[in-house]
C-alpha positions in Angstrom: -28.2 14.5 -70.1 -27.0 16.3 -73.0 -23.6 18.0 -73.2 -23.2 21.6 -74.2 -21.4 21.9 -77.4 -17.6 22.7 -76.8 -17.4 25.2 -79.7 -19.7 27.6 -78.0 -19.4 29.8 -74.7 -22.1 29.0 -72.6 -23.0 31.4 -69.5 -26.1 31.9 -67.3 -25.6 34.8 -64.8 -28.1 34.9 -62.1 -28.4 38.5 -60.3 -29.0 38.9 -56.5 -32.6 39.6 -55.9 -32.0 40.9 -52.1 -29.4 42.1 -50.2 -26.6 39.6 -49.1 -27.7 36.9 -51.6 -25.0 35.4 -53.9 -24.9 36.0 -57.5 -24.7 32.6 -59.5 -22.6 32.3 -62.6 -23.2 28.7 -64.3 -20.8 28.4 -67.5 -19.0 25.9 -69.4 -15.2 25.8 -69.8 -15.5 28.0 -73.1 -17.7 30.6 -71.3 -15.8 30.9 -68.5 -12.8 31.6 -70.5 -14.7 34.3 -72.5 -15.4 35.9 -69.2 -12.2 35.8 -67.8 -10.8 37.5 -70.9 -13.2 40.3 -70.7 -12.2 40.8 -66.9 -8.4 41.2 -67.8 -9.5 43.3 -70.9 -11.5 45.5 -68.3 -8.3 45.8 -66.2 -5.8 46.3 -69.0 -8.0 49.1 -70.7 -10.0 51.0 -67.9 -11.5 53.3 -70.5 -13.4 50.9 -72.2 -15.8 47.8 -71.4 -14.4 44.4 -71.1 -17.0 42.2 -73.5 -18.0 38.7 -73.2 -20.2 37.3 -76.4 -21.8 34.5 -74.9 -25.1 32.0 -75.3 -27.3 31.2 -72.7 -29.3 28.0 -72.8 -31.9 28.9 -75.2 -28.9 29.8 -77.8 -29.5 33.6 -77.3 -26.5 35.5 -77.8 -26.1 38.3 -75.4 -23.0 40.4 -74.3 -21.9 40.6 -70.3 -20.0 43.8 -70.0 -17.0 44.2 -67.2 -17.1 47.8 -66.3 -14.1 48.8 -64.1 -14.9 51.4 -61.7 -13.4 53.5 -58.9 -16.1 55.3 -56.9 -19.3 54.4 -55.2 -21.0 56.3 -57.7 -20.0 54.3 -60.4 -21.6 51.1 -58.7 -25.0 52.9 -58.0 -27.8 51.9 -58.6 -27.7 48.6 -56.5 -30.1 45.8 -58.3 -32.2 45.5 -54.9 -32.2 49.0 -53.9 -35.6 49.9 -54.7 -36.9 47.6 -51.8 -35.3 49.8 -49.7 -36.3 53.0 -50.6 -39.4 55.0 -49.2 -42.5 54.8 -50.7 
């Protein structure tokens, strides 16, 4: 098994596909540290997003945005909400 390079933050975020399923985050130590820093920044500077720039397993760079919200409307739409909408 090959080790992930320690100098790069690797994170995979697997979203819910249905209600009541867990969100799974797989990451190396560096990835978790970058994610934690983004969460702290979102709490400290609520008017902006916390941003974690990370890599997935195929070395694609992407951003994880942490958004502080205070209303139900800001949380909408849910990723699995379409399956419960009338057709």
